[in-house]
LOPADO-994912 format. One record per residue (C-alpha): residue number from 1; residue in three letters; x, y, z. Coordinates in nm, 3 decimals, decimal comma. Example, Ala and Ser with C-alpha at 12.3 -4.5 7.8 and 13.67 -1.06 7.14 Angstrom:
% residues 2
+-----+--------+---------+---------+---------+
! num ! residu !       u !       v !       w !
+-----+--------+---------+---------+---------+
!   1 !    ALA !   1,230 !  -0,450 !   0,780 !
!   2 !    SER !   1,367 !  -0,106 !   0,714 !
+-----+--------+---------+---------+---------+
//
This chain:
% residues 349
+-----+--------+---------+---------+---------+
! num ! residu !       u !       v !       w !
+-----+--------+---------+---------+---------+
!   1 !    MET !   4,759 !  12,037 !   7,218 !
!   2 !    SER !   4,779 !  11,708 !   7,411 !
!   3 !    ARG !   5,153 !  11,765 !   7,442 !
!   4 !    LEU !   5,092 !  12,099 !   7,611 !
!   5 !    SER !   4,808 !  11,975 !   7,829 !
!   6 !    THR !   5,038 !  11,715 !   7,988 !
!   7 !    LEU !   5,267 !  11,987 !   8,122 !
!   8 !    PRO !   5,071 !  12,043 !   8,447 !
!   9 !    GLN !   5,054 !  11,670 !   8,518 !
!  10 !    ALA !   5,427 !  11,635 !   8,457 !
!  11 !    SER !   5,495 !  11,933 !   8,681 !
!  12 !    LEU !   5,283 !  11,790 !   8,960 !
!  13 !    THR !   5,459 !  11,456 !   8,930 !
!  14 !    VAL !   5,802 !  11,616 !   8,959 !
!  15 !    LEU !   5,683 !  11,823 !   9,254 !
!  16 !    ALA !   5,551 !  11,518 !   9,435 !
!  17 !    LEU !   5,863 !  11,312 !   9,367 !
!  18 !    ALA !   6,091 !  11,594 !   9,477 !
!  19 !    ALA !   5,894 !  11,650 !   9,796 !
!  20 !    THR !   5,891 !  11,279 !   9,874 !
!  21 !    PHE !   6,265 !  11,246 !   9,816 !
!  22 !    VAL !   6,358 !  11,541 !  10,031 !
!  23 !    ALA !   6,117 !  11,449 !  10,308 !
!  24 !    ALA !   6,303 !  11,122 !  10,341 !
!  25 !    GLN !   6,622 !  11,303 !  10,442 !
!  26 !    ASN !   6,697 !  11,306 !  10,815 !
!  27 !    LYS !   6,881 !  11,557 !  11,024 !
!  28 !    SER !   7,187 !  11,432 !  11,203 !
!  29 !    GLY !   7,377 !  11,557 !  11,501 !
!  30 !    LEU !   7,188 !  11,872 !  11,602 !
!  31 !    GLN !   6,894 !  11,875 !  11,841 !
!  32 !    PRO !   6,593 !  12,105 !  11,789 !
!  33 !    PRO !   6,517 !  12,364 !  12,058 !
!  34 !    ALA !   6,277 !  12,272 !  12,335 !
!  35 !    ASP !   6,052 !  12,566 !  12,247 !
!  36 !    PRO !   6,054 !  12,645 !  11,871 !
!  37 !    PHE !   5,839 !  12,956 !  11,931 !
!  38 !    ALA !   6,079 !  13,122 !  12,173 !
!  39 !    ASP !   6,336 !  13,255 !  11,926 !
!  40 !    PRO !   6,240 !  13,160 !  11,569 !
!  41 !    LYS !   6,470 !  13,410 !  11,397 !
!  42 !    ASP !   6,779 !  13,236 !  11,541 !
!  43 !    ASP !   6,644 !  12,883 !  11,522 !
!  44 !    VAL !   6,845 !  12,696 !  11,257 !
!  45 !    PHE !   6,577 !  12,427 !  11,258 !
!  46 !    ASN !   6,316 !  12,682 !  11,151 !
!  47 !    PRO !   6,371 !  12,730 !  10,775 !
!  48 !    LEU !   6,135 !  13,031 !  10,763 !
!  49 !    ARG !   6,305 !  13,198 !  11,061 !
!  50 !    TYR !   5,965 !  13,329 !  11,168 !
!  51 !    ILE !   5,627 !  13,191 !  11,273 !
!  52 !    ALA !   5,384 !  13,201 !  10,981 !
!  53 !    SER !   5,071 !  13,410 !  11,040 !
!  54 !    ASN !   4,754 !  13,201 !  11,029 !
!  55 !    GLY !   4,552 !  13,510 !  10,943 !
!  56 !    LEU !   4,761 !  13,586 !  10,635 !
!  57 !    THR !   4,763 !  13,220 !  10,539 !
!  58 !    ALA !   4,383 !  13,203 !  10,560 !
!  59 !    MET !   4,356 !  13,515 !  10,342 !
!  60 !    GLY !   4,600 !  13,371 !  10,089 !
!  61 !    VAL !   4,424 !  13,036 !  10,066 !
!  62 !    ALA !   4,082 !  13,199 !  10,031 !
!  63 !    ILE !   4,196 !  13,430 !   9,749 !
!  64 !    THR !   4,393 !  13,175 !   9,549 !
!  65 !    LEU !   4,129 !  12,904 !   9,587 !
!  66 !    ALA !   3,854 !  13,143 !   9,474 !
!  67 !    ILE !   4,055 !  13,237 !   9,165 !
!  68 !    ALA !   4,131 !  12,871 !   9,088 !
!  69 !    LEU !   3,762 !  12,778 !   9,114 !
!  70 !    VAL !   3,654 !  13,062 !   8,885 !
!  71 !    GLN !   3,921 !  12,971 !   8,631 !
!  72 !    THR !   3,807 !  12,609 !   8,647 !
!  73 !    PHE !   3,452 !  12,718 !   8,571 !
!  74 !    TYR !   3,567 !  12,927 !   8,276 !
!  75 !    THR !   3,787 !  12,647 !   8,146 !
!  76 !    ILE !   3,490 !  12,411 !   8,139 !
!  77 !    LYS !   3,245 !  12,669 !   8,006 !
!  78 !    TYR !   3,466 !  12,794 !   7,723 !
!  79 !    LYS !   3,656 !  12,468 !   7,671 !
!  80 !    THR !   3,995 !  12,639 !   7,702 !
!  81 !    LYS !   4,219 !  12,341 !   7,762 !
!  82 !    PHE !   4,520 !  12,548 !   7,662 !
!  83 !    MET !   4,487 !  12,733 !   7,996 !
!  84 !    LEU !   4,494 !  12,416 !   8,207 !
!  85 !    ALA !   4,857 !  12,469 !   8,308 !
!  86 !    MET !   4,760 !  12,792 !   8,483 !
!  87 !    VAL !   4,446 !  12,646 !   8,642 !
!  88 !    ILE !   4,618 !  12,340 !   8,789 !
!  89 !    ALA !   4,914 !  12,550 !   8,902 !
!  90 !    ALA !   4,670 !  12,780 !   9,085 !
!  91 !    TYR !   4,553 !  12,481 !   9,289 !
!  92 !    THR !   4,907 !  12,366 !   9,368 !
!  93 !    TYR !   5,001 !  12,721 !   9,467 !
!  94 !    THR !   4,696 !  12,725 !   9,696 !
!  95 !    LEU !   4,814 !  12,399 !   9,849 !
!  96 !    GLY !   5,156 !  12,546 !   9,909 !
!  97 !    ILE !   5,005 !  12,845 !  10,089 !
!  98 !    ALA !   4,777 !  12,617 !  10,295 !
!  99 !    VAL !   5,075 !  12,419 !  10,425 !
! 100 !    ARG !   5,179 !  12,732 !  10,613 !
! 101 !    PHE !   4,900 !  12,649 !  10,861 !
! 102 !    GLY !   5,101 !  12,343 !  10,955 !
! 103 !    LEU !   5,425 !  12,540 !  10,973 !
! 104 !    ALA !   5,262 !  12,786 !  11,212 !
! 105 !    LYS !   5,198 !  12,493 !  11,447 !
! 106 !    HIS !   5,517 !  12,300 !  11,372 !
! 107 !    PRO !   5,775 !  12,560 !  11,262 !
! 108 !    ASP !   6,064 !  12,312 !  11,270 !
! 109 !    SER !   5,898 !  12,052 !  11,046 !
! 110 !    ASP !   6,117 !  11,958 !  10,750 !
! 111 !    GLY !   5,841 !  11,778 !  10,564 !
! 112 !    LEU !   5,592 !  12,063 !  10,585 !
! 113 !    TYR !   5,850 !  12,320 !  10,481 !
! 114 !    ILE !   5,962 !  12,111 !  10,184 !
! 115 !    VAL !   5,608 !  12,070 !  10,051 !
! 116 !    MET !   5,531 !  12,440 !  10,104 !
! 117 !    TYR !   5,857 !  12,557 !   9,950 !
! 118 !    LEU !   5,841 !  12,342 !   9,638 !
! 119 !    PHE !   5,475 !  12,406 !   9,562 !
! 120 !    VAL !   5,494 !  12,781 !   9,624 !
! 121 !    THR !   5,814 !  12,837 !   9,431 !
! 122 !    LEU !   5,753 !  12,597 !   9,141 !
! 123 !    SER !   5,379 !  12,634 !   9,077 !
! 124 !    PRO !   5,429 !  12,968 !   8,892 !
! 125 !    CYS !   5,600 !  12,767 !   8,618 !
! 126 !    GLY !   5,245 !  12,662 !   8,523 !
! 127 !    PHE !   5,135 !  13,026 !   8,508 !
! 128 !    ILE !   5,427 !  13,103 !   8,278 !
! 129 !    ALA !   5,356 !  12,805 !   8,052 !
! 130 !    ALA !   4,999 !  12,929 !   8,002 !
! 131 !    GLU !   5,127 !  13,273 !   7,903 !
! 132 !    TYR !   5,349 !  13,114 !   7,638 !
! 133 !    VAL !   5,062 !  12,913 !   7,490 !
! 134 !    LEU !   4,826 !  13,212 !   7,496 !
! 135 !    LEU !   5,054 !  13,434 !   7,289 !
! 136 !    GLY !   5,069 !  13,175 !   7,012 !
! 137 !    ARG !   4,689 !  13,142 !   7,016 !
! 138 !    LEU !   4,637 !  13,518 !   7,016 !
! 139 !    ALA !   4,878 !  13,574 !   6,728 !
! 140 !    ARG !   4,709 !  13,310 !   6,513 !
! 141 !    TRP !   4,362 !  13,438 !   6,599 !
! 142 !    VAL !   4,432 !  13,792 !   6,481 !
! 143 !    ASN !   4,641 !  13,667 !   6,190 !
! 144 !    GLY !   4,946 !  13,838 !   6,335 !
! 145 !    ASP !   5,192 !  13,552 !   6,281 !
! 146 !    LYS !   5,423 !  13,767 !   6,071 !
! 147 !    HIS !   5,465 !  14,013 !   6,357 !
! 148 !    LEU !   5,627 !  13,753 !   6,583 !
! 149 !    LEU !   5,999 !  13,690 !   6,552 !
! 150 !    ILE !   5,921 !  13,318 !   6,566 !
! 151 !    ARG !   5,620 !  13,136 !   6,423 !
! 152 !    PRO !   5,341 !  13,092 !   6,683 !
! 153 !    GLN !   5,378 !  12,714 !   6,699 !
! 154 !    ARG !   5,751 !  12,740 !   6,747 !
! 155 !    ILE !   5,739 !  13,025 !   6,995 !
! 156 !    THR !   5,502 !  12,821 !   7,213 !
! 157 !    LEU !   5,717 !  12,509 !   7,190 !
! 158 !    PHE !   6,043 !  12,697 !   7,247 !
! 159 !    PHE !   5,931 !  12,884 !   7,556 !
! 160 !    VAL !   5,735 !  12,592 !   7,706 !
! 161 !    LEU !   6,044 !  12,374 !   7,676 !
! 162 !    SER !   6,251 !  12,647 !   7,841 !
! 163 !    ASP !   5,991 !  12,665 !   8,118 !
! 164 !    VAL !   6,005 !  12,289 !   8,176 !
! 165 !    SER !   6,386 !  12,297 !   8,176 !
! 166 !    THR !   6,409 !  12,578 !   8,430 !
! 167 !    PHE !   6,140 !  12,405 !   8,635 !
! 168 !    LEU !   6,349 !  12,089 !   8,657 !
! 169 !    VAL !   6,660 !  12,287 !   8,750 !
! 170 !    GLN !   6,471 !  12,466 !   9,027 !
! 171 !    ALA !   6,315 !  12,139 !   9,149 !
! 172 !    ALA !   6,660 !  11,980 !   9,172 !
! 173 !    GLY !   6,810 !  12,276 !   9,357 !
! 174 !    GLY !   6,509 !  12,315 !   9,584 !
! 175 !    SER !   6,511 !  11,947 !   9,672 !
! 176 !    ILE !   6,873 !  11,968 !   9,779 !
! 177 !    SER !   6,842 !  12,293 !   9,974 !
! 178 !    ALA !   6,508 !  12,245 !  10,145 !
! 179 !    SER !   6,634 !  11,998 !  10,404 !
! 180 !    SER !   7,003 !  12,080 !  10,414 !
! 181 !    HIS !   7,024 !  12,346 !  10,683 !
! 182 !    ASP !   7,234 !  12,095 !  10,881 !
! 183 !    SER !   7,489 !  12,076 !  10,596 !
! 184 !    LEU !   7,631 !  12,408 !  10,481 !
! 185 !    LYS !   7,802 !  12,269 !  10,172 !
! 186 !    LYS !   7,488 !  12,089 !  10,059 !
! 187 !    ALA !   7,274 !  12,397 !  10,121 !
! 188 !    GLN !   7,508 !  12,617 !   9,919 !
! 189 !    ALA !   7,514 !  12,372 !   9,629 !
! 190 !    GLY !   7,135 !  12,346 !   9,622 !
! 191 !    SER !   7,099 !  12,721 !   9,653 !
! 192 !    LYS !   7,328 !  12,782 !   9,354 !
! 193 !    ILE !   7,140 !  12,529 !   9,141 !
! 194 !    PHE !   6,805 !  12,677 !   9,234 !
! 195 !    LEU !   6,933 !  13,030 !   9,172 !
! 196 !    ALA !   7,059 !  12,926 !   8,828 !
! 197 !    GLY !   6,712 !  12,795 !   8,747 !
! 198 !    LEU !   6,549 !  13,117 !   8,862 !
! 199 !    ILE !   6,788 !  13,333 !   8,662 !
! 200 !    LEU !   6,731 !  13,126 !   8,348 !
! 201 !    GLN !   6,356 !  13,146 !   8,399 !
! 202 !    LEU !   6,372 !  13,523 !   8,451 !
! 203 !    ILE !   6,579 !  13,570 !   8,135 !
! 204 !    SER !   6,349 !  13,345 !   7,933 !
! 205 !    PHE !   6,034 !  13,522 !   8,050 !
! 206 !    ALA !   6,189 !  13,866 !   8,001 !
! 207 !    ILE !   6,268 !  13,772 !   7,639 !
! 208 !    PHE !   5,914 !  13,643 !   7,595 !
! 209 !    THR !   5,773 !  13,969 !   7,733 !
! 210 !    MET !   5,982 !  14,169 !   7,487 !
! 211 !    PHE !   5,857 !  13,946 !   7,204 !
! 212 !    TYR !   5,503 !  14,015 !   7,315 !
! 213 !    LEU !   5,546 !  14,392 !   7,343 !
! 214 !    ARG !   5,701 !  14,397 !   6,997 !
! 215 !    PHE !   5,404 !  14,198 !   6,866 !
! 216 !    ILE !   5,154 !  14,445 !   7,015 !
! 217 !    TYR !   5,346 !  14,744 !   6,882 !
! 218 !    ARG !   5,360 !  14,602 !   6,530 !
! 219 !    MET !   4,992 !  14,507 !   6,534 !
! 220 !    HIS !   4,907 !  14,865 !   6,632 !
! 221 !    LYS !   5,135 !  15,014 !   6,367 !
! 222 !    HIS !   5,090 !  14,779 !   6,072 !
! 223 !    GLU !   4,742 !  14,629 !   6,122 !
! 224 !    PRO !   4,518 !  14,930 !   6,197 !
! 225 !    GLU !   4,203 !  14,757 !   6,072 !
! 226 !    ILE !   4,251 !  14,459 !   6,300 !
! 227 !    TRP !   4,367 !  14,681 !   6,586 !
! 228 !    VAL !   4,035 !  14,871 !   6,595 !
! 229 !    ARG !   3,822 !  14,577 !   6,482 !
! 230 !    ASP !   3,631 !  14,563 !   6,814 !
! 231 !    ALA !   3,618 !  14,938 !   6,877 !
! 232 !    HIS !   3,240 !  14,938 !   6,838 !
! 233 !    LYS !   3,201 !  14,681 !   7,118 !
! 234 !    PRO !   3,210 !  14,747 !   7,493 !
! 235 !    TRP !   3,575 !  14,781 !   7,601 !
! 236 !    TYR !   3,564 !  14,457 !   7,801 !
! 237 !    ASN !   3,471 !  14,266 !   7,483 !
! 238 !    ASP !   3,746 !  14,424 !   7,274 !
! 239 !    TRP !   4,027 !  14,180 !   7,191 !
! 240 !    ARG !   4,271 !  14,447 !   7,305 !
! 241 !    ALA !   4,135 !  14,396 !   7,659 !
! 242 !    LEU !   4,269 !  14,040 !   7,646 !
! 243 !    ALA !   4,599 !  14,174 !   7,514 !
! 244 !    GLY !   4,611 !  14,414 !   7,809 !
! 245 !    ALA !   4,535 !  14,131 !   8,053 !
! 246 !    LEU !   4,826 !  13,931 !   7,915 !
! 247 !    ALA !   5,056 !  14,231 !   7,952 !
! 248 !    LEU !   4,944 !  14,288 !   8,313 !
! 249 !    SER !   4,991 !  13,921 !   8,392 !
! 250 !    CYS !   5,343 !  13,932 !   8,247 !
! 251 !    ILE !   5,428 !  14,227 !   8,472 !
! 252 !    GLY !   5,311 !  14,035 !   8,779 !
! 253 !    VAL !   5,520 !  13,731 !   8,688 !
! 254 !    LEU !   5,826 !  13,949 !   8,619 !
! 255 !    VAL !   5,801 !  14,125 !   8,957 !
! 256 !    ARG !   5,775 !  13,792 !   9,136 !
! 257 !    SER !   6,065 !  13,646 !   8,936 !
! 258 !    VAL !   6,292 !  13,940 !   9,015 !
! 259 !    TYR !   6,202 !  13,912 !   9,384 !
! 260 !    ARG !   6,276 !  13,539 !   9,398 !
! 261 !    THR !   6,605 !  13,586 !   9,216 !
! 262 !    VAL !   6,722 !  13,863 !   9,450 !
! 263 !    GLU !   6,596 !  13,673 !   9,754 !
! 264 !    LEU !   6,788 !  13,358 !   9,670 !
! 265 !    SER !   7,099 !  13,552 !   9,571 !
! 266 !    GLN !   7,114 !  13,650 !   9,940 !
! 267 !    GLY !   7,110 !  13,281 !  10,031 !
! 268 !    PHE !   6,861 !  13,086 !  10,239 !
! 269 !    GLY !   6,815 !  13,276 !  10,562 !
! 270 !    GLY !   6,886 !  13,609 !  10,389 !
! 271 !    PHE !   6,709 !  13,932 !  10,478 !
! 272 !    LEU !   6,424 !  13,897 !  10,227 !
! 273 !    SER !   6,350 !  13,534 !  10,308 !
! 274 !    ARG !   6,332 !  13,603 !  10,682 !
! 275 !    GLN !   6,052 !  13,861 !  10,651 !
! 276 !    GLU !   5,698 !  13,734 !  10,594 !
! 277 !    VAL !   5,586 !  14,072 !  10,463 !
! 278 !    PHE !   5,816 !  14,039 !  10,161 !
! 279 !    PHE !   5,673 !  13,699 !  10,073 !
! 280 !    TYR !   5,320 !  13,839 !  10,054 !
! 281 !    THR !   5,398 !  14,173 !   9,891 !
! 282 !    LEU !   5,656 !  14,059 !   9,637 !
! 283 !    ASP !   5,557 !  13,698 !   9,569 !
! 284 !    PHE !   5,193 !  13,644 !   9,659 !
! 285 !    VAL !   5,044 !  13,977 !   9,542 !
! 286 !    PRO !   5,220 !  13,989 !   9,200 !
! 287 !    LEU !   5,114 !  13,631 !   9,127 !
! 288 !    ILE !   4,757 !  13,706 !   9,232 !
! 289 !    VAL !   4,762 !  13,998 !   8,987 !
! 290 !    ALA !   4,893 !  13,761 !   8,718 !
! 291 !    LEU !   4,602 !  13,522 !   8,784 !
! 292 !    LEU !   4,333 !  13,778 !   8,853 !
! 293 !    ALA !   4,401 !  13,963 !   8,526 !
! 294 !    TYR !   4,226 !  13,684 !   8,335 !
! 295 !    ILE !   3,912 !  13,660 !   8,546 !
! 296 !    PRO !   3,722 !  13,938 !   8,362 !
! 297 !    PHE !   3,910 !  13,869 !   8,036 !
! 298 !    TRP !   3,922 !  13,491 !   8,013 !
! 299 !    PRO !   4,086 !  13,395 !   7,680 !
! 300 !    GLY !   3,800 !  13,159 !   7,593 !
! 301 !    ARG !   3,562 !  13,456 !   7,571 !
! 302 !    PHE !   3,771 !  13,603 !   7,293 !
! 303 !    ILE !   3,935 !  13,309 !   7,117 !
! 304 !    PRO !   3,684 !  13,039 !   7,018 !
! 305 !    ARG !   3,828 !  12,690 !   7,026 !
! 306 !    ASP !   3,716 !  12,611 !   6,671 !
! 307 !    ALA !   3,790 !  12,951 !   6,518 !
! 308 !    PRO !   4,155 !  13,051 !   6,566 !
! 309 !    ASN !   4,121 !  13,319 !   6,296 !
! 310 !    ALA !   3,762 !  13,418 !   6,368 !
! 311 !    LEU !   3,836 !  13,787 !   6,397 !
! 312 !    VAL !   4,002 !  13,796 !   6,058 !
! 313 !    SER !   3,728 !  13,579 !   5,907 !
! 314 !    ASP !   3,465 !  13,826 !   6,028 !
! 315 !    GLN !   3,663 !  14,109 !   5,876 !
! 316 !    ARG !   3,685 !  13,930 !   5,543 !
! 317 !    GLN !   3,313 !  13,857 !   5,548 !
! 318 !    ASP !   3,244 !  14,226 !   5,610 !
! 319 !    ALA !   3,476 !  14,315 !   5,323 !
! 320 !    GLU !   3,300 !  14,070 !   5,092 !
! 321 !    LYS !   2,961 !  14,212 !   5,188 !
! 322 !    GLY !   3,091 !  14,561 !   5,122 !
! 323 !    GLY !   3,228 !  14,447 !   4,785 !
! 324 !    ARG !   2,894 !  14,297 !   4,686 !
! 325 !    SER !   2,715 !  14,618 !   4,785 !
! 326 !    ARG !   2,953 !  14,826 !   4,576 !
! 327 !    SER !   2,910 !  14,590 !   4,279 !
! 328 !    SER !   2,535 !  14,612 !   4,310 !
! 329 !    GLY !   2,554 !  14,989 !   4,326 !
! 330 !    SER !   2,771 !  14,999 !   4,015 !
! 331 !    ALA !   2,529 !  14,776 !   3,827 !
! 332 !    ASP !   2,233 !  14,993 !   3,918 !
! 333 !    GLU !   2,426 !  15,298 !   3,814 !
! 334 !    GLY !   2,500 !  15,138 !   3,479 !
! 335 !    VAL !   2,130 !  15,066 !   3,419 !
! 336 !    ARG !   2,039 !  15,423 !   3,497 !
! 337 !    THR !   2,296 !  15,547 !   3,249 !
! 338 !    LEU !   2,162 !  15,322 !   2,983 !
! 339 !    ASN !   1,807 !  15,425 !   3,057 !
! 340 !    GLU !   1,904 !  15,786 !   3,011 !
! 341 !    ASN !   2,016 !  15,704 !   2,658 !
! 342 !    GLY !   1,721 !  15,735 !   2,428 !
! 343 !    GLU !   1,800 !  15,449 !   2,197 !
! 344 !    VAL !   1,868 !  15,197 !   2,466 !
! 345 !    ASN !   1,561 !  15,307 !   2,657 !
! 346 !    GLU !   1,355 !  15,230 !   2,352 !
! 347 !    GLN !   1,523 !  14,889 !   2,325 !
! 348 !    GLY !   1,451 !  14,826 !   2,690 !
! 349 !    LYS !   1,086 !  14,890 !   2,626 !
+-----+--------+---------+---------+---------+
//
């Protein structure tokens, strides 16, 4: 688990190094406009090509920070270290959104744009890593290992490694592109690298989602006792509620991934990237759904840290109790039969 818990720290380190490296790059030749607010859509020094709305930024920061704080509380309360990648990434995503305040005031700032761009686009890698770890935990907890195409330990390792790899590819491409609007060749190279990372991440997560849907289908079909194990509980305490939260979170991540892939395929300065409304509706909102899905269904409420197979253990205990009751009933029945026999009854006396 220590190997997985270092993922957020490694991600943050790469983000910081990439941002520092790119911020050190200087423009050459061109001069910025005297008034960067006059015509932002045609200002080559304005990477957003619009002036960020402080109102929307404030809303975004408030929502993401609130979710991050609640998830932090749950992580401490339920000791769910395996969700740390998501929690830390929620804070870095919040930071990325907050930097838009600075861009609203200094729309031509390379440094601010680089920090915002890298943290907003790369932080979701932490969300994805948490999804990968959670599926392995969930499968082991309900004793559904055999219904995964890959063993839980391996499926977590395989997809987390793919997440780190695509993260590094995106970080490299983003670092090159973020400050290269004064060099067309450099911008195109960085854009292609970043797009390759996004495509690989989308493919990897789409495969993971199919693995998960197959797992749920097979649990429903082949493990009916486990599937309805919590049916007597309130629906929000049923383990299937957590399964539904994971599915909803996957949908949010997929929508965002498709948007980012299409956006970058149009190139920096394309139609989607030049409209703030698309950023909030197709990037921010889907990721908020992915995070918010776990607030009422935090994995630590369902999967105890020290009892990965607790649900199955409870079921076995119930079965053992039922077996003892049936044995006791059979014994009593045997005594009654013997007592009804005259000779034995006399011996019993």
